[in-house]
mmCIF file as gemmi writes it, N, C-alpha and C atoms, coordinates in Angstrom:
data_model
loop_
_atom_site.group_PDB
_atom_site.id
_atom_site.type_symbol
_atom_site.label_atom_id
_atom_site.label_alt_id
_atom_site.label_comp_id
_atom_site.label_asym_id
_atom_site.label_entity_id
_atom_site.label_seq_id
_atom_site.pdbx_PDB_ins_code
_atom_site.Cartn_x
_atom_site.Cartn_y
_atom_site.Cartn_z
_atom_site.occupancy
_atom_site.B_iso_or_equiv
_atom_site.pdbx_formal_charge
_atom_site.auth_seq_id
_atom_site.auth_asym_id
_atom_site.pdbx_PDB_model_num
ATOM 1 N N . MET Axp A 1 ? -275.149 -69.214 -76.982 1 0 ? 1 A 1
ATOM 2 C CA . MET Axp A 1 ? -274.728 -68.612 -78.659 1 0 ? 1 A 1
ATOM 3 C C . MET Axp A 1 ? -275.19 -69.278 -79.971 1 0 ? 1 A 1
ATOM 4 N N . THR Axp A 2 ? -276.314 -70.394 -79.704 1 0 ? 2 A 1
ATOM 5 C CA . THR Axp A 2 ? -276.744 -70.874 -80.805 1 0 ? 2 A 1
ATOM 6 C C . THR Axp A 2 ? -278.094 -69.812 -80.927 1 0 ? 2 A 1
ATOM 7 N N . LYS Axp A 3 ? -278.713 -69.272 -80.036 1 0 ? 3 A 1
ATOM 8 C CA . LYS Axp A 3 ? -279.732 -68.337 -80.237 1 0 ? 3 A 1
ATOM 9 C C . LYS Axp A 3 ? -279.509 -66.907 -80.818 1 0 ? 3 A 1
ATOM 10 N N . ILE Axp A 4 ? -278.052 -66.628 -80.507 1 0 ? 4 A 1
ATOM 11 C CA . ILE Axp A 4 ? -277.55 -65.316 -80.865 1 0 ? 4 A 1
ATOM 12 C C . ILE Axp A 4 ? -277.117 -64.901 -82.075 1 0 ? 4 A 1
ATOM 13 N N . LEU Axp A 5 ? -276.512 -66.216 -82.643 1 0 ? 5 A 1
ATOM 14 C CA . LEU Axp A 5 ? -275.851 -66.299 -83.923 1 0 ? 5 A 1
ATOM 15 C C . LEU Axp A 5 ? -276.793 -65.841 -84.978 1 0 ? 5 A 1
ATOM 16 N N . PRO Axp A 6 ? -278.053 -66.587 -85.243 1 0 ? 6 A 1
ATOM 17 C CA . PRO Axp A 6 ? -279.034 -66.37 -86.286 1 0 ? 6 A 1
ATOM 18 C C . PRO Axp A 6 ? -279.454 -64.802 -86.475 1 0 ? 6 A 1
ATOM 19 N N . VAL Axp A 7 ? -279.77 -64.486 -84.884 1 0 ? 7 A 1
ATOM 20 C CA . VAL Axp A 7 ? -280.228 -63.01 -85.153 1 0 ? 7 A 1
ATOM 21 C C . VAL Axp A 7 ? -279.067 -61.893 -85.636 1 0 ? 7 A 1
ATOM 22 N N . LEU Axp A 8 ? -277.798 -62.114 -85.27 1 0 ? 8 A 1
ATOM 23 C CA . LEU Axp A 8 ? -276.919 -61.386 -85.536 1 0 ? 8 A 1
ATOM 24 C C . LEU Axp A 8 ? -276.615 -61.428 -87.116 1 0 ? 8 A 1
ATOM 25 N N . LEU Axp A 9 ? -276.421 -62.735 -87.419 1 0 ? 9 A 1
ATOM 26 C CA . LEU Axp A 9 ? -276.523 -62.667 -88.895 1 0 ? 9 A 1
ATOM 27 C C . LEU Axp A 9 ? -277.638 -62.2 -89.543 1 0 ? 9 A 1
ATOM 28 N N . LEU Axp A 10 ? -278.906 -61.974 -89.375 1 0 ? 10 A 1
ATOM 29 C CA . LEU Axp A 10 ? -280.196 -61.795 -90.012 1 0 ? 10 A 1
ATOM 30 C C . LEU Axp A 10 ? -279.771 -60.129 -89.954 1 0 ? 10 A 1
ATOM 31 N N . ILE Axp A 11 ? -279.242 -59.537 -88.542 1 0 ? 11 A 1
ATOM 32 C CA . ILE Axp A 11 ? -278.931 -58.237 -89.007 1 0 ? 11 A 1
ATOM 33 C C . ILE Axp A 11 ? -277.994 -57.966 -90.146 1 0 ? 11 A 1
ATOM 34 N N . LEU Axp A 12 ? -276.76 -58.256 -89.905 1 0 ? 12 A 1
ATOM 35 C CA . LEU Axp A 12 ? -275.921 -58.089 -90.809 1 0 ? 12 A 1
ATOM 36 C C . LEU Axp A 12 ? -276.401 -58.468 -92.471 1 0 ? 12 A 1
ATOM 37 N N . MET Axp A 13 ? -277.462 -59.449 -92.865 1 0 ? 13 A 1
ATOM 38 C CA . MET Axp A 13 ? -277.805 -59.491 -93.779 1 0 ? 13 A 1
ATOM 39 C C . MET Axp A 13 ? -279.18 -58.308 -94.235 1 0 ? 13 A 1
ATOM 40 N N . ALA Axp A 14 ? -279.654 -57.788 -93.032 1 0 ? 14 A 1
ATOM 41 C CA . ALA Axp A 14 ? -280.362 -56.781 -93.735 1 0 ? 14 A 1
ATOM 42 C C . ALA Axp A 14 ? -279.589 -55.54 -93.968 1 0 ? 14 A 1
ATOM 43 N N . LEU Axp A 15 ? -278.408 -55.1 -92.904 1 0 ? 15 A 1
ATOM 44 C CA . LEU Axp A 15 ? -277.516 -54.047 -92.959 1 0 ? 15 A 1
ATOM 45 C C . LEU Axp A 15 ? -277.072 -54.205 -94.787 1 0 ? 15 A 1
ATOM 46 N N . HIS Axp A 16 ? -276.647 -55.249 -95.015 1 0 ? 16 A 1
ATOM 47 C CA . HIS Axp A 16 ? -276.184 -55.505 -96.22 1 0 ? 16 A 1
ATOM 48 C C . HIS Axp A 16 ? -277.046 -55.146 -97.543 1 0 ? 16 A 1
ATOM 49 N N . LEU Axp A 17 ? -278.549 -55.335 -97.344 1 0 ? 17 A 1
ATOM 50 C CA . LEU Axp A 17 ? -279.352 -55.094 -98.221 1 0 ? 17 A 1
ATOM 51 C C . LEU Axp A 17 ? -279.612 -53.467 -98.182 1 0 ? 17 A 1
ATOM 52 N N . VAL Axp A 18 ? -279.503 -52.82 -97.363 1 0 ? 18 A 1
ATOM 53 C CA . VAL Axp A 18 ? -279.77 -51.464 -97.068 1 0 ? 18 A 1
ATOM 54 C C . VAL Axp A 18 ? -278.317 -50.746 -97.777 1 0 ? 18 A 1
ATOM 55 N N . LYS Axp A 19 ? -277.1 -51.164 -97.264 1 0 ? 19 A 1
ATOM 56 C CA . LYS Axp A 19 ? -275.712 -50.503 -97.621 1 0 ? 19 A 1
ATOM 57 C C . LYS Axp A 19 ? -274.802 -51.905 -97.775 1 0 ? 19 A 1
ATOM 58 N N . PRO Axp A 20 ? -274.413 -52.019 -99.059 1 0 ? 20 A 1
ATOM 59 C CA . PRO Axp A 20 ? -273.201 -52.939 -99.376 1 0 ? 20 A 1
ATOM 60 C C . PRO Axp A 20 ? -272.027 -52.841 -98.222 1 0 ? 20 A 1
ATOM 61 N N . LEU Axp A 21 ? -271.681 -54.041 -97.619 1 0 ? 21 A 1
ATOM 62 C CA . LEU Axp A 21 ? -270.656 -53.826 -96.738 1 0 ? 21 A 1
ATOM 63 C C . LEU Axp A 21 ? -269.435 -53.672 -97.622 1 0 ? 21 A 1
ATOM 64 N N . GLY Axp A 22 ? -269.36 -54.219 -98.518 1 0 ? 22 A 1
ATOM 65 C CA . GLY Axp A 22 ? -267.775 -53.369 -99.191 1 0 ? 22 A 1
ATOM 66 C C . GLY Axp A 22 ? -266.454 -54.668 -99.095 1 0 ? 22 A 1
ATOM 67 N N . LEU Axp A 23 ? -266.963 -55.699 -98.195 1 0 ? 23 A 1
ATOM 68 C CA . LEU Axp A 23 ? -266.167 -56.492 -98.445 1 0 ? 23 A 1
ATOM 69 C C . LEU Axp A 23 ? -265.835 -57.561 -99.583 1 0 ? 23 A 1
ATOM 70 N N . PRO Axp A 24 ? -264.75 -58.358 -99.571 1 0 ? 24 A 1
ATOM 71 C CA . PRO Axp A 24 ? -264.073 -59.097 -100.858 1 0 ? 24 A 1
ATOM 72 C C . PRO Axp A 24 ? -265.424 -60.163 -101.001 1 0 ? 24 A 1
ATOM 73 N N . GLY Axp A 25 ? -266.109 -60.16 -102.139 1 0 ? 25 A 1
ATOM 74 C CA . GLY Axp A 25 ? -267.371 -60.739 -102.348 1 0 ? 25 A 1
ATOM 75 C C . GLY Axp A 25 ? -268.758 -60.48 -102.023 1 0 ? 25 A 1
ATOM 76 N N . LEU Axp A 26 ? -268.736 -59.395 -101.266 1 0 ? 26 A 1
ATOM 77 C CA . LEU Axp A 26 ? -269.984 -58.365 -100.795 1 0 ? 26 A 1
ATOM 78 C C . LEU Axp A 26 ? -270.284 -57.096 -101.457 1 0 ? 26 A 1
ATOM 79 N N . ARG Axp A 27 ? -269.781 -56.912 -102.532 1 0 ? 27 A 1
ATOM 80 C CA . ARG Axp A 27 ? -269.772 -55.535 -103.143 1 0 ? 27 A 1
ATOM 81 C C . ARG Axp A 27 ? -271.24 -54.943 -103.479 1 0 ? 27 A 1
ATOM 82 N N . ARG Axp A 28 ? -272.21 -56.201 -103.873 1 0 ? 28 A 1
ATOM 83 C CA . ARG Axp A 28 ? -273.574 -55.793 -104.731 1 0 ? 28 A 1
ATOM 84 C C . ARG Axp A 28 ? -274.479 -56.142 -103.775 1 0 ? 28 A 1
ATOM 85 N N . ARG Axp A 29 ? -275.289 -55.06 -103.639 1 0 ? 29 A 1
ATOM 86 C CA . ARG Axp A 29 ? -276.661 -55.692 -102.437 1 0 ? 29 A 1
ATOM 87 C C . ARG Axp A 29 ? -277.231 -57.38 -102.911 1 0 ? 29 A 1
ATOM 88 N N . SER Axp A 30 ? -277.153 -57.682 -104.354 1 0 ? 30 A 1
ATOM 89 C CA . SER Axp A 30 ? -277.772 -59.445 -104.241 1 0 ? 30 A 1
ATOM 90 C C . SER Axp A 30 ? -276.825 -60.236 -103.826 1 0 ? 30 A 1
ATOM 91 N N . ASP Axp A 31 ? -275.577 -59.98 -103.294 1 0 ? 31 A 1
ATOM 92 C CA . ASP Axp A 31 ? -274.533 -60.85 -102.629 1 0 ? 31 A 1
ATOM 93 C C . ASP Axp A 31 ? -275.01 -61.26 -101.018 1 0 ? 31 A 1
ATOM 94 N N . PHE Axp A 32 ? -276.288 -60.911 -100.808 1 0 ? 32 A 1
ATOM 95 C CA . PHE Axp A 32 ? -276.619 -61.124 -99.167 1 0 ? 32 A 1
ATOM 96 C C . PHE Axp A 32 ? -276.86 -62.661 -99.292 1 0 ? 32 A 1
ATOM 97 N N . TRP Axp A 33 ? -277.219 -63.167 -100.405 1 0 ? 33 A 1
ATOM 98 C CA . TRP Axp A 33 ? -277.271 -64.758 -100.172 1 0 ? 33 A 1
ATOM 99 C C . TRP Axp A 33 ? -275.844 -65.284 -99.658 1 0 ? 33 A 1
ATOM 100 N N . LYS Axp A 34 ? -275.035 -64.923 -99.776 1 0 ? 34 A 1
ATOM 101 C CA . LYS Axp A 34 ? -273.546 -65.48 -99.505 1 0 ? 34 A 1
ATOM 102 C C . LYS Axp A 34 ? -273.107 -65.398 -98.141 1 0 ? 34 A 1
ATOM 103 N N . ILE Axp A 35 ? -274.023 -64.582 -97.54 1 0 ? 35 A 1
ATOM 104 C CA . ILE Axp A 35 ? -273.88 -64.253 -95.938 1 0 ? 35 A 1
ATOM 105 C C . ILE Axp A 35 ? -274.825 -65.357 -95.578 1 0 ? 35 A 1
ATOM 106 N N . ALA Axp A 36 ? -276.062 -65.726 -96.069 1 0 ? 36 A 1
ATOM 107 C CA . ALA Axp A 36 ? -276.777 -67.123 -95.625 1 0 ? 36 A 1
ATOM 108 C C . ALA Axp A 36 ? -276.151 -68.163 -95.882 1 0 ? 36 A 1
ATOM 109 N N . VAL Axp A 37 ? -275.266 -68.267 -96.7 1 0 ? 37 A 1
ATOM 110 C CA . VAL Axp A 37 ? -274.504 -69.603 -96.862 1 0 ? 37 A 1
ATOM 111 C C . VAL Axp A 37 ? -273.676 -70.001 -95.678 1 0 ? 37 A 1
ATOM 112 N N . VAL Axp A 38 ? -272.945 -68.613 -95.265 1 0 ? 38 A 1
ATOM 113 C CA . VAL Axp A 38 ? -272.001 -68.702 -94.607 1 0 ? 38 A 1
ATOM 114 C C . VAL Axp A 38 ? -272.582 -68.891 -93.034 1 0 ? 38 A 1
ATOM 115 N N . ALA Axp A 39 ? -273.93 -68.46 -92.623 1 0 ? 39 A 1
ATOM 116 C CA . ALA Axp A 39 ? -274.779 -68.541 -91.765 1 0 ? 39 A 1
ATOM 117 C C . ALA Axp A 39 ? -274.599 -69.831 -91.368 1 0 ? 39 A 1
ATOM 118 N N . ILE Axp A 40 ? -275.561 -70.619 -92.403 1 0 ? 40 A 1
ATOM 119 C CA . ILE Axp A 40 ? -275.979 -72.249 -92.393 1 0 ? 40 A 1
ATOM 120 C C . ILE Axp A 40 ? -274.479 -72.905 -92.158 1 0 ? 40 A 1
ATOM 121 N N . GLY Axp A 41 ? -273.485 -72.532 -92.608 1 0 ? 41 A 1
ATOM 122 C CA . GLY Axp A 41 ? -272.208 -73.626 -92.449 1 0 ? 41 A 1
ATOM 123 C C . GLY Axp A 41 ? -271.821 -73.066 -90.549 1 0 ? 41 A 1
ATOM 124 N N . LEU Axp A 42 ? -272.214 -71.898 -89.966 1 0 ? 42 A 1
ATOM 125 C CA . LEU Axp A 42 ? -271.659 -71.44 -88.592 1 0 ? 42 A 1
ATOM 126 C C . LEU Axp A 42 ? -272.869 -72.225 -88.115 1 0 ? 42 A 1
ATOM 127 N N . MET Axp A 43 ? -273.879 -72.204 -87.962 1 0 ? 43 A 1
ATOM 128 C CA . MET Axp A 43 ? -274.83 -72.842 -87.155 1 0 ? 43 A 1
ATOM 129 C C . MET Axp A 43 ? -274.839 -74.35 -87.296 1 0 ? 43 A 1
ATOM 130 N N . PHE Axp A 44 ? -274.529 -74.882 -88.343 1 0 ? 44 A 1
ATOM 131 C CA . PHE Axp A 44 ? -274.357 -76.795 -88.472 1 0 ? 44 A 1
ATOM 132 C C . PHE Axp A 44 ? -272.809 -76.849 -87.589 1 0 ? 44 A 1
ATOM 133 N N . LEU Axp A 45 ? -271.798 -76.044 -87.766 1 0 ? 45 A 1
ATOM 134 C CA . LEU Axp A 45 ? -270.54 -75.97 -86.893 1 0 ? 45 A 1
ATOM 135 C C . LEU Axp A 45 ? -271.207 -75.843 -85.462 1 0 ? 45 A 1
ATOM 136 N N . VAL Axp A 46 ? -271.565 -74.757 -85.3 1 0 ? 46 A 1
ATOM 137 C CA . VAL Axp A 46 ? -272.094 -74.863 -83.509 1 0 ? 46 A 1
ATOM 138 C C . VAL Axp A 46 ? -273.024 -75.953 -83.096 1 0 ? 46 A 1
ATOM 139 N N . VAL Axp A 47 ? -273.795 -76.329 -83.867 1 0 ? 47 A 1
ATOM 140 C CA . VAL Axp A 47 ? -274.525 -77.307 -83.338 1 0 ? 47 A 1
ATOM 141 C C . VAL Axp A 47 ? -273.977 -78.622 -83.159 1 0 ? 47 A 1
ATOM 142 N N . ALA Axp A 48 ? -272.995 -78.92 -84.267 1 0 ? 48 A 1
ATOM 143 C CA . ALA Axp A 48 ? -272.062 -80.001 -84.262 1 0 ? 48 A 1
ATOM 144 C C . ALA Axp A 48 ? -271.272 -80.017 -83.11 1 0 ? 48 A 1
ATOM 145 N N . LEU Axp A 49 ? -270.485 -78.929 -82.691 1 0 ? 49 A 1
ATOM 146 C CA . LEU Axp A 49 ? -269.583 -78.783 -81.492 1 0 ? 49 A 1
ATOM 147 C C . LEU Axp A 49 ? -270.706 -78.964 -79.91 1 0 ? 49 A 1
ATOM 148 N N . HIS Axp A 50 ? -271.767 -78.378 -79.903 1 0 ? 50 A 1
ATOM 149 C CA . HIS Axp A 50 ? -272.644 -78.712 -78.668 1 0 ? 50 A 1
ATOM 150 C C . HIS Axp A 50 ? -272.975 -80.007 -78.654 1 0 ? 50 A 1
ATOM 151 N N . ALA Axp A 51 ? -273.178 -80.677 -79.865 1 0 ? 51 A 1
ATOM 152 C CA . ALA Axp A 51 ? -273.288 -81.962 -79.707 1 0 ? 51 A 1
ATOM 153 C C . ALA Axp A 51 ? -272.327 -83.045 -78.957 1 0 ? 51 A 1
ATOM 154 N N . GLY Axp A 52 ? -271.258 -82.79 -79.32 1 0 ? 52 A 1
ATOM 155 C CA . GLY Axp A 52 ? -270.253 -83.433 -78.937 1 0 ? 52 A 1
ATOM 156 C C . GLY Axp A 52 ? -269.804 -82.943 -77.126 1 0 ? 52 A 1
ATOM 157 N N . THR Axp A 53 ? -270.699 -82.389 -76.468 1 0 ? 53 A 1
ATOM 158 C CA . THR Axp A 53 ? -270.577 -81.94 -75.079 1 0 ? 53 A 1
ATOM 159 C C . THR Axp A 53 ? -271.319 -82.603 -74.744 1 0 ? 53 A 1
ATOM 160 N N . VAL Axp A 54 ? -271.201 -82.644 -72.996 1 0 ? 54 A 1
ATOM 161 C CA . VAL Axp A 54 ? -271.84 -83.606 -72.261 1 0 ? 54 A 1
ATOM 162 C C . VAL Axp A 54 ? -272.042 -82.574 -71.226 1 0 ? 54 A 1
ATOM 163 N N . PHE Axp A 55 ? -273.065 -82.255 -70.613 1 0 ? 55 A 1
ATOM 164 C CA . PHE Axp A 55 ? -273.476 -81.331 -69.695 1 0 ? 55 A 1
ATOM 165 C C . PHE Axp A 55 ? -273.623 -81.836 -68.069 1 0 ? 55 A 1
């Protein structure tokens, strides 16, 4: 999950630059940075959850 999440988010950002997604808050091409902010938050959450588990 930690390796696929950044790849999926980069693809989403690239798609948004080509054609805006039209979601609330993501109507313009220049809003792709908001996806990056969410990506950083999600990756932080995933890493924090993995740090709490013992294999």
